[in-house]
C-alpha positions as a Python dict, from the first residue, in 0.01 Angstrom:
ca = {
    (1, 'M'): (0, 0, 0),
    (2, 'T'): (135, 316, -86),
    (3, 'S'): (227, 540, 210),
    (4, 'Y'): (58, 871, 280),
    (5, 'R'): (378, 1005, 458),
    (6, 'H'): (556, 997, 132),
    (7, 'H'): (314, 1083, -113),
    (8, 'P'): (137, 1411, -5),
    (9, 'D'): (-70, 1383, -287),
    (10, 'R'): (-284, 1143, -174),
    (11, 'I'): (-353, 1326, 145),
    (12, 'A'): (-510, 1640, -70),
    (13, 'A'): (-697, 1355, -243),
    (14, 'L'): (-905, 1285, 91),
    (15, 'V'): (-1069, 1594, 118),
    (16, 'Q'): (-1299, 1700, -176),
    (17, 'D'): (-1505, 1976, -225),
    (18, 'D'): (-1834, 1800, -92),
    (19, 'R'): (-1721, 1463, 58),
    (20, 'V'): (-1412, 1296, 240),
    (21, 'H'): (-1242, 962, 207),
    (22, 'R'): (-1296, 702, 505),
    (23, 'D'): (-929, 690, 541),
    (24, 'L'): (-960, 1017, 745),
    (25, 'Y'): (-1142, 792, 1004),
    (26, 'L'): (-968, 472, 955),
    (27, 'S'): (-588, 511, 865),
    (28, 'E'): (-373, 473, 1169),
    (29, 'E'): (-79, 652, 945),
    (30, 'I'): (-304, 941, 879),
    (31, 'F'): (-401, 949, 1271),
    (32, 'A'): (22, 986, 1320),
    (33, 'L'): (43, 1226, 1071),
    (34, 'E'): (-276, 1442, 1231),
    (35, 'Q'): (-58, 1419, 1579),
    (36, 'E'): (276, 1536, 1398),
    (37, 'R'): (84, 1820, 1171),
    (38, 'L'): (-238, 1932, 1260),
    (39, 'F'): (-210, 1896, 1670),
    (40, 'A'): (128, 2003, 1705),
    (41, 'N'): (125, 2312, 1467),
    (42, 'T'): (-183, 2436, 1573),
    (43, 'W'): (-359, 2624, 1909),
    (44, 'V'): (-504, 2364, 2104),
    (45, 'F'): (-651, 2375, 2402),
    (46, 'L'): (-504, 2253, 2711),
    (47, 'G'): (-667, 2322, 3032),
    (48, 'H'): (-775, 2622, 3255),
    (49, 'A'): (-583, 2835, 3472),
    (50, 'S'): (-845, 2776, 3757),
    (51, 'Q'): (-721, 2406, 3790),
    (52, 'V'): (-428, 2506, 3894),
    (53, 'P'): (-483, 2811, 4148),
    (54, 'E'): (-206, 2795, 4405),
    (55, 'A'): (211, 2788, 4350),
    (56, 'G'): (338, 2459, 4262),
    (57, 'D'): (2, 2295, 4190),
    (58, 'F'): (7, 2082, 3852),
    (59, 'V'): (-218, 1928, 3568),
    (60, 'T'): (-79, 1670, 3332),
    (61, 'Q'): (-254, 1637, 3001),
    (62, 'E'): (-100, 1517, 2610),
    (63, 'V'): (-113, 1717, 2347),
    (64, 'A'): (-17, 1558, 1989),
    (65, 'G'): (92, 1250, 2183),
    (66, 'R'): (374, 1426, 2434),
    (67, 'P'): (307, 1438, 2798),
    (68, 'L'): (287, 1798, 2923),
    (69, 'L'): (283, 2004, 3275),
    (70, 'M'): (104, 2284, 3341),
    (71, 'V'): (202, 2447, 3651),
    (72, 'R'): (116, 2765, 3885),
    (73, 'Q'): (457, 2972, 3963),
    (74, 'P'): (527, 3156, 4264),
    (75, 'D'): (443, 3488, 4082),
    (76, 'G'): (150, 3365, 3966),
    (77, 'A'): (169, 3305, 3622),
    (78, 'V'): (82, 2961, 3437),
    (79, 'H'): (383, 2770, 3279),
    (80, 'V'): (334, 2411, 3034),
    (81, 'M'): (693, 2219, 3017),
    (82, 'Y'): (699, 1868, 2879),
    (83, 'N'): (678, 1636, 3144),
    (84, 'R'): (998, 1454, 3143),
    (85, 'C'): (1319, 1477, 3325),
    (86, 'A'): (1614, 1579, 3131),
    (87, 'H'): (1841, 1293, 3263),
    (88, 'K'): (1666, 971, 3155),
    (89, 'G'): (1313, 1085, 3005),
    (90, 'T'): (1116, 956, 3346),
    (91, 'Q'): (765, 1132, 3375),
    (92, 'L'): (847, 1351, 3676),
    (93, 'V'): (469, 1335, 3793),
    (94, 'T'): (230, 1087, 3657),
    (95, 'D'): (-89, 1203, 3881),
    (96, 'E'): (-356, 1377, 3681),
    (97, 'S'): (-313, 1680, 3900),
    (98, 'G'): (-200, 1768, 4246),
    (99, 'N'): (96, 1990, 4387),
    (100, 'T'): (433, 1940, 4381),
    (101, 'G'): (532, 2158, 4677),
    (102, 'R'): (842, 2413, 4596),
    (103, 'F'): (1039, 2180, 4308),
    (104, 'F'): (992, 1871, 4110),
    (105, 'R'): (1196, 1568, 4235),
    (106, 'C'): (1220, 1322, 3959),
    (107, 'P'): (1132, 962, 4105),
    (108, 'Y'): (1378, 755, 3935),
    (109, 'H'): (1727, 940, 3993),
    (110, 'A'): (1619, 1225, 4251),
    (111, 'W'): (1705, 1493, 4004),
    (112, 'T'): (1512, 1823, 4078),
    (113, 'Y'): (1443, 2113, 3911),
    (114, 'R'): (1252, 2458, 3990),
    (115, 'L'): (886, 2506, 3906),
    (116, 'D'): (989, 2719, 3598),
    (117, 'G'): (1184, 2425, 3518),
    (118, 'A'): (1546, 2527, 3593),
    (119, 'P'): (1770, 2256, 3734),
    (120, 'L'): (1823, 2295, 4101),
    (121, 'G'): (2023, 1971, 4219),
    (122, 'L'): (2119, 1631, 4136),
    (123, 'P'): (2288, 1326, 4329),
    (124, 'L'): (2674, 1274, 4323),
    (125, 'K'): (2737, 1637, 4168),
    (126, 'N'): (3085, 1556, 4183),
    (127, 'G'): (3039, 1284, 3940),
    (128, 'Y'): (2960, 1535, 3635),
    (129, 'E'): (3247, 1767, 3731),
    (130, 'G'): (3506, 1811, 3417),
    (131, 'T'): (3189, 1664, 3178),
    (132, 'Q'): (2979, 1835, 2912),
    (133, 'L'): (2665, 1822, 3089),
    (134, 'K'): (2622, 2160, 3180),
    (135, 'A'): (2674, 2246, 2775),
    (136, 'C'): (2405, 2012, 2686),
    (137, 'E'): (1998, 2011, 2709),
    (138, 'S'): (2002, 1776, 2993),
    (139, 'G'): (2176, 2011, 3174),
    (140, 'Q'): (1961, 2291, 3092),
    (141, 'G'): (1649, 2186, 3303),
    (142, 'L'): (1285, 2084, 3184),
    (143, 'S'): (1214, 2153, 2804),
    (144, 'V'): (955, 2481, 2819),
    (145, 'V'): (688, 2480, 2598),
    (146, 'K'): (750, 2832, 2409),
    (147, 'H'): (432, 2896, 2255),
    (148, 'V'): (133, 2946, 2543),
    (149, 'K'): (-141, 3137, 2567),
    (150, 'V'): (-345, 3205, 2866),
    (151, 'Y'): (-683, 3393, 2708),
    (152, 'R'): (-947, 3459, 2991),
    (153, 'D'): (-753, 3197, 3198),
    (154, 'F'): (-822, 2961, 2903),
    (155, 'V'): (-449, 2813, 2845),
    (156, 'F'): (-370, 2723, 2478),
    (157, 'V'): (-52, 2576, 2353),
    (158, 'R'): (102, 2553, 1986),
    (159, 'L'): (369, 2326, 2006),
    (160, 'A'): (551, 2372, 1689),
    (161, 'D'): (787, 2703, 1700),
    (162, 'T'): (654, 2774, 1348),
    (163, 'G'): (265, 2818, 1305),
    (164, 'P'): (7, 3125, 1313),
    (165, 'A'): (12, 3340, 1603),
    (166, 'F'): (-299, 3306, 1865),
    (167, 'E'): (-493, 3580, 1793),
    (168, 'D'): (-457, 3557, 1391),
    (169, 'Y'): (-569, 3164, 1423),
    (170, 'F'): (-889, 3203, 1645),
    (171, 'G'): (-1015, 3550, 1557),
    (172, 'E'): (-1363, 3616, 1591),
    (173, 'V'): (-1444, 3255, 1724),
    (174, 'L'): (-1259, 3382, 2080),
    (175, 'G'): (-1578, 3588, 2109),
    (176, 'A'): (-1750, 3210, 2270),
    (177, 'I'): (-1510, 3237, 2523),
    (178, 'D'): (-1570, 3616, 2590),
    (179, 'N'): (-1922, 3549, 2590),
    (180, 'M'): (-1875, 3230, 2861),
    (181, 'V'): (-1657, 3465, 3062),
    (182, 'D'): (-1852, 3765, 3077),
    (183, 'R'): (-2173, 3567, 3194),
    (184, 'S'): (-1972, 3625, 3553),
    (185, 'P'): (-2056, 3962, 3668),
    (186, 'E'): (-1678, 3959, 3789),
    (187, 'G'): (-1559, 3828, 3469),
    (188, 'K'): (-1395, 3517, 3616),
    (189, 'L'): (-1466, 3120, 3587),
    (190, 'T'): (-1337, 2809, 3770),
    (191, 'V'): (-1385, 2474, 3669),
    (192, 'G'): (-1610, 2283, 3928),
    (193, 'G'): (-1763, 1979, 4000),
    (194, 'G'): (-1494, 1750, 3868),
    (195, 'V'): (-1486, 1649, 3475),
    (196, 'L'): (-1675, 1362, 3305),
    (197, 'R'): (-1478, 1131, 3091),
    (198, 'N'): (-1593, 926, 2788),
    (199, 'I'): (-1387, 705, 2574),
    (200, 'V'): (-1573, 663, 2305),
    (201, 'H'): (-1441, 394, 2015),
    (202, 'C'): (-1447, 608, 1724),
    (203, 'N'): (-1249, 874, 1503),
    (204, 'W'): (-1219, 1208, 1700),
    (205, 'K'): (-1320, 1396, 1398),
    (206, 'M'): (-1652, 1190, 1389),
    (207, 'Y'): (-1730, 1351, 1700),
    (208, 'L'): (-1630, 1713, 1631),
    (209, 'E'): (-1863, 1700, 1307),
    (210, 'N'): (-2138, 1582, 1525),
    (211, 'I'): (-2113, 1861, 1717),
    (212, 'N'): (-2272, 2097, 1448),
    (213, 'D'): (-2512, 1791, 1342),
    (214, 'T'): (-2844, 1964, 1351),
    (215, 'V'): (-3018, 1696, 1180),
    (216, 'H'): (-2955, 1411, 1377),
    (217, 'P'): (-3138, 1520, 1717),
    (218, 'M'): (-3487, 1427, 1570),
    (219, 'S'): (-3372, 1063, 1464),
    (220, 'T'): (-3112, 970, 1699),
    (221, 'H'): (-3228, 1104, 2013),
    (222, 'E'): (-3626, 1052, 1934),
    (223, 'S'): (-3642, 828, 2244),
    (224, 'A'): (-3543, 1042, 2476),
    (225, 'T'): (-3746, 1340, 2399),
    (226, 'K'): (-4039, 1122, 2317),
    (227, 'A'): (-4013, 999, 2665),
    (228, 'A'): (-3968, 1360, 2795),
    (229, 'E'): (-4275, 1483, 2633),
    (230, 'A'): (-4462, 1190, 2764),
    (231, 'L'): (-4390, 1332, 3071),
    (232, 'W'): (-4477, 1653, 3039),
    (233, 'E'): (-4767, 1609, 2869),
    (234, 'G'): (-5075, 1798, 3021),
    (235, 'H'): (-4875, 2084, 3152),
    (236, 'A'): (-4965, 2451, 2995),
    (237, 'P'): (-4666, 2610, 2775),
    (238, 'S'): (-4628, 2871, 3063),
    (239, 'D'): (-4569, 2596, 3319),
    (240, 'P'): (-4212, 2654, 3504),
    (241, 'K'): (-4055, 2355, 3382),
    (242, 'P'): (-3809, 2124, 3611),
    (243, 'M'): (-3430, 2214, 3500),
    (244, 'A'): (-3389, 1836, 3319),
    (245, 'M'): (-3708, 1922, 3145),
    (246, 'E'): (-3625, 2276, 3026),
    (247, 'Q'): (-3291, 2140, 2859),
    (248, 'I'): (-3436, 1795, 2714),
    (249, 'L'): (-3748, 1894, 2554),
    (250, 'P'): (-3559, 2126, 2253),
    (251, 'F'): (-3382, 1840, 2122),
    (252, 'G'): (-3735, 1728, 1953),
    (253, 'S'): (-3767, 2087, 1824),
    (254, 'G'): (-3753, 1985, 1452),
    (255, 'Y'): (-3583, 2046, 1130),
    (256, 'E'): (-3746, 2390, 1072),
    (257, 'F'): (-3600, 2485, 1437),
    (258, 'F'): (-3247, 2369, 1382),
    (259, 'D'): (-3228, 2512, 1029),
    (260, 'K'): (-3351, 2858, 1115),
    (261, 'M'): (-3077, 2906, 1415),
    (262, 'G'): (-2822, 2960, 1131),
    (263, 'G'): (-2448, 2906, 1158),
    (264, 'R'): (-2148, 3083, 1102),
    (265, 'V'): (-1827, 2958, 972),
    (266, 'F'): (-1451, 3109, 997),
    (267, 'A'): (-1130, 3029, 850),
    (268, 'N'): (-932, 2747, 1015),
    (269, 'G'): (-1227, 2540, 1078),
    (270, 'H'): (-1371, 2769, 1362),
    (271, 'S'): (-1754, 2790, 1374),
    (272, 'V'): (-2037, 2905, 1549),
    (273, 'L'): (-2377, 2748, 1547),
    (274, 'G'): (-2709, 2902, 1645),
    (275, 'V'): (-2630, 3262, 1548),
    (276, 'N'): (-2983, 3344, 1586),
    (277, 'F'): (-3118, 3126, 1860),
    (278, 'S'): (-3052, 2767, 2003),
    (279, 'I'): (-3203, 2526, 2239),
    (280, 'H'): (-3068, 2717, 2514),
    (281, 'S'): (-3219, 3042, 2464),
    (282, 'N'): (-3519, 2994, 2677),
    (283, 'Y'): (-3404, 2895, 2973),
    (284, 'A'): (-3578, 3089, 3251),
    (285, 'Q'): (-3477, 3423, 3354),
    (286, 'L'): (-3337, 3504, 3688),
    (287, 'P'): (-3398, 3896, 3768),
    (288, 'E'): (-3145, 3927, 4033),
    (289, 'Y'): (-2874, 3812, 3789),
    (290, 'E'): (-2958, 4024, 3508),
    (291, 'A'): (-2929, 4294, 3752),
    (292, 'A'): (-2600, 4241, 3819),
    (293, 'M'): (-2501, 4173, 3531),
    (294, 'Q'): (-2627, 4505, 3389),
    (295, 'A'): (-2445, 4688, 3713),
    (296, 'A'): (-2094, 4522, 3578),
    (297, 'H'): (-2129, 4551, 3232),
    (298, 'G'): (-2409, 4835, 3162),
    (299, 'A'): (-2750, 4733, 3031),
    (300, 'E'): (-2687, 4717, 2662),
    (301, 'R'): (-2364, 4464, 2678),
    (302, 'A'): (-2542, 4302, 2969),
    (303, 'A'): (-2856, 4199, 2719),
    (304, 'D'): (-2595, 4127, 2434),
    (305, 'I'): (-2388, 3855, 2649),
    (306, 'L'): (-2751, 3737, 2811),
    (307, 'Q'): (-2941, 3699, 2445),
    (308, 'R'): (-2648, 3547, 2273),
    (309, 'S'): (-2668, 3167, 2366),
    (310, 'P'): (-2537, 2970, 2063),
    (311, 'Q'): (-2579, 2582, 2064),
    (312, 'N'): (-2186, 2504, 1981),
    (313, 'S'): (-1896, 2724, 1925),
    (314, 'V'): (-1615, 2528, 1791),
    (315, 'L'): (-1247, 2626, 1853),
    (316, 'Y'): (-1084, 2380, 1606),
    (317, 'P'): (-949, 2129, 1625),
    (318, 'N'): (-1021, 2020, 2025),
    (319, 'L'): (-1237, 2244, 2191),
    (320, 'S'): (-1652, 2315, 2206),
    (321, 'V'): (-1822, 2603, 2422),
    (322, 'K'): (-2124, 2612, 2515),
    (323, 'G'): (-2186, 2974, 2670),
    (324, 'S'): (-2560, 2857, 2838),
    (325, 'P'): (-2506, 2641, 3006),
    (326, 'Q'): (-2110, 2727, 3083),
    (327, 'A'): (-1982, 2427, 3002),
    (328, 'I'): (-1752, 2285, 2757),
    (329, 'R'): (-1625, 1985, 2565),
    (330, 'V'): (-1243, 1883, 2503),
    (331, 'I'): (-1175, 1619, 2253),
    (332, 'R'): (-863, 1473, 2323),
    (333, 'P'): (-776, 1184, 1996),
    (334, 'L'): (-600, 873, 2134),
    (335, 'A'): (-602, 671, 1837),
    (336, 'A'): (-775, 662, 1481),
    (337, 'D'): (-1069, 470, 1635),
    (338, 'R'): (-1062, 570, 2010),
    (339, 'T'): (-1141, 929, 2127),
    (340, 'L'): (-1145, 1050, 2494),
    (341, 'I'): (-1436, 1306, 2557),
    (342, 'E'): (-1403, 1540, 2819),
    (343, 'A'): (-1718, 1753, 2942),
    (344, 'W'): (-1647, 2048, 3208),
    (345, 'S'): (-1902, 2254, 3432),
    (346, 'F'): (-1804, 2624, 3526),
    (347, 'R'): (-1875, 2835, 3824),
    (348, 'A'): (-1929, 3214, 3729),
    (349, 'A'): (-1814, 3451, 4004),
    (350, 'G'): (-2083, 3673, 4128),
    (351, 'A'): (-2350, 3489, 3971),
    (352, 'P'): (-2620, 3291, 4132),
    (353, 'A'): (-2531, 2913, 4215),
    (354, 'L'): (-2829, 2805, 3964),
    (355, 'L'): (-2599, 2895, 3667),
    (356, 'F'): (-2357, 2618, 3791),
    (357, 'E'): (-2649, 2362, 3871),
    (358, 'R'): (-2730, 2417, 3498),
    (359, 'A'): (-2419, 2333, 3373),
    (360, 'M'): (-2373, 2035, 3594),
    (361, 'S'): (-2733, 1940, 3486),
    (362, 'Y'): (-2645, 1978, 3136),
    (363, 'N'): (-2339, 1789, 3105),
    (364, 'R'): (-2506, 1500, 3328),
    (365, 'L'): (-2826, 1499, 3113),
    (366, 'V'): (-2647, 1488, 2765),
    (367, 'F'): (-2314, 1429, 2798),
    (368, 'S'): (-2253, 1179, 3072),
    (369, 'P'): (-2172, 827, 2940),
    (370, 'M'): (-2482, 705, 3165),
    (371, 'S'): (-2710, 1010, 3022),
    (372, 'V'): (-3029, 954, 2801),
    (373, 'V'): (-2861, 1125, 2522),
    (374, 'A'): (-2487, 1041, 2508),
    (375, 'H'): (-2554, 647, 2494),
    (376, 'D'): (-2762, 702, 2129),
    (377, 'D'): (-2459, 913, 1993),
    (378, 'V'): (-2177, 696, 2107),
    (379, 'H'): (-2374, 370, 1977),
    (380, 'L'): (-2373, 547, 1634),
    (381, 'F'): (-2025, 656, 1635),
    (382, 'E'): (-1901, 316, 1699),
    (383, 'S'): (-2097, 177, 1455),
    (384, 'I'): (-2000, 448, 1171),
    (385, 'Q'): (-1635, 360, 1239),
    (386, 'Q'): (-1732, -11, 1175),
    (387, 'G'): (-1957, 33, 892),
    (388, 'L'): (-1682, 256, 736),
    (389, 'R'): (-1464, -89, 686),
    (390, 'A'): (-1739, -192, 476),
    (391, 'G'): (-1676, -250, 93),
    (392, 'G'): (-1810, -75, -201),
    (393, 'N'): (-1850, 346, -138),
    (394, 'E'): (-1537, 445, 24),
    (395, 'W'): (-1657, 786, 61),
    (396, 'V'): (-1875, 1010, 314),
    (397, 'S'): (-2091, 1252, 193),
    (398, 'L'): (-2088, 1615, 298),
    (399, 'H'): (-2323, 1741, 6),
    (400, 'R'): (-2581, 1930, 186),
    (401, 'N'): (-2631, 2279, 83),
    (402, 'F'): (-2290, 2263, -87),
    (403, 'D'): (-2243, 2578, -300),
    (404, 'A'): (-1914, 2633, -497),
    (405, 'A'): (-1887, 2990, -424),
    (406, 'E'): (-1846, 2917, -55),
    (407, 'L'): (-1465, 2763, -196),
    (408, 'A'): (-1374, 3123, -213),
    (409, 'Q'): (-1464, 3257, 132),
    (410, 'S'): (-1383, 3197, 497),
    (411, 'T'): (-1639, 3367, 691),
    (412, 'I'): (-2007, 3252, 605),
    (413, 'T'): (-2369, 3298, 755),
    (414, 'T'): (-2576, 2987, 673),
    (415, 'N'): (-2863, 2817, 743),
    (416, 'G'): (-2842, 2557, 1067),
    (417, 'T'): (-2863, 2239, 883),
    (418, 'N'): (-2584, 2298, 611),
    (419, 'E'): (-2296, 2064, 606),
    (420, 'L'): (-2077, 2364, 565),
    (421, 'L'): (-2000, 2345, 903),
    (422, 'M'): (-1848, 2017, 874),
    (423, 'R'): (-1670, 2096, 557),
    (424, 'N'): (-1513, 2378, 679),
    (425, 'Q'): (-1375, 2149, 928),
    (426, 'F'): (-1209, 1901, 683),
    (427, 'R'): (-1079, 2233, 457),
    (428, 'A'): (-882, 2347, 747),
    (429, 'W'): (-791, 2004, 798),
    (430, 'A'): (-647, 1924, 457),
    (431, 'K'): (-477, 2285, 501),
    (432, 'A'): (-254, 2172, 837),
    (433, 'M'): (-211, 1843, 681),
    (434, 'A'): (-59, 1963, 372),
    (435, 'P'): (344, 1919, 360),
    (436, 'E'): (396, 2317, 311),
    (437, 'A'): (232, 2359, 636),
    (438, 'A'): (408, 2087, 811),
    (439, 'A'): (727, 2218, 709),
}
């Protein structure tokens, strides 16, 4: 079989104007190239600064298959380093999170490092006198990730030395983070309630596409919405709904609702679904909270923040943001057919506890592995992963509402059921996977 690595023209042929080849989901070689090119050369969401509130607090994570450490410094800054001792390569810490104290100590040979990665000490120091240790990489301490951006406490990294600047890469879609953070009258969010994790046996792109798929809820989640409708039958439209009902009933809103909610795509694969309204637009109002928002932001800005409730905003390639409820999903690829999905909830400083309850409720209801919604999606994702191995048709259709004029534009506003939002992701994928981008 011809290698994709050595025949870049084959990679380019995988993404066509209105369809993509199944190898994007099935090929382990393609997955390895994605780690090297796409995830190393673009800006990837790593974590949130509230996860490391005190000096010495750390979080471990992998990006592009490389183990990283996010560490709070004594001066309050957040640094990111590669999680490997400069001596033999041992991971300095293997816990998901914790506090290392005033320094890192390698568990293998007890080499120590300051919180910023600078070398601190090592056993048998005399044995290195007259050697080249201090002149080589091992003597310089931990390797630091040079390109780190903390945007309103959301921490992003770009592992490659070359690549787009942060603001150039994300552009207008950063407004999705602004909208979420500004829902706090104090402009401050903290991660709360732990993180829901689900390993799905499918390709990561399959999950990311689905975030912009507004046609599937009526069929995929029919049983969940029908059950909710049966339970709510007999109530007047004006009756206050329990939180779970408020969140699940809109999933059955119908094709016209989802089409009219609208969507917008941007360069580099980013998108906003629900630019007009969404299933989150009609949550119960909280007058005291709205008053606090007006006091903090002014009446006009407060109204703009609270009325803007997109369905999903995708910061390509691995972050999906929901301003209301205040929740995010993080997509962490593990293999061509295995993806870790994380669902996070946020507390908004100065806001009522009900907002945090909404985030927690929504994540449990929709994204938990045991939810009444996620199991439908997971079953179908894993079914697609298997079905794509079938013979015959090797292509995945993305034809709905295709218009050749879209190929010449980077920012487009469209209807909510247009598969343009998915095509836009694959065009960004093809651009990042091109040999000149990798170079």
